[in-house]
C-alpha positions, 0 to 999 in steps of 0.5 A: 492556508491550503492543507494537502490531504492523501487517503491511501489504499492500499493492499500488495497489489497496488495502491490508491493514492487520492490527493485532495488541495483544495477544490482538486483531486488527482489520483494516481495507481501504483502497482508494487510487481510483487512476486507473489509467495515461493510455491513450489511446484511437483509436490513433495521431493519433487525431482529429487530436490529434498526437504532442506532445500525446498525450505532454502528456495521458501525462504530464498523466495520469501526474502525476495519479496520482503525487499521488493515489497519494501521498495513499494512501500517507500515508491507510494510513502515519497507520493505521499511525501508532501501531504500533511494528512493522511488517512491509510487505509485496506484490507490485509497488512499492507497499511500496516507495514505501509504507516511503520515504513513512513512513520521511521521519516516523520519530518519528511510525512504528513500526520497520519490521522487513521489507518482502517480496514475496508475491502477491495473497492474500485478507485471510483468507491475508494475516492469516494471513501477518502472525502467521507474520511477527510469531509469533503462533500462528493461533486454531483456529476 
């Protein structure tokens, strides 16, 4: 039986999905397109706005970001839906947020074997890390 394994490196800006089945390895890249955190311009009470308005704008921006990230996690989870074994890594909170999203529908997603913290990496480094996790020898090119 040929088991499909997927390794996911994720942060709030992008995700690399490394899928492996047999001796085939494919890399997919998904960008979140989520806004960065709200930063009011002009300082306190800029342009005559009150603090309450600034807080309201920040809350609205945070809700929009939360919604955008939720859609991003759903997109990444959908790309990994046919995997039997899943490994997730990344530098920030996105990896655990993705894990929670995937856990909502355990019947569609393979077994999440590990969620680890790791630094920002290039695509080749991510492929090497995922292959190392699944004990797949690296091919000499």
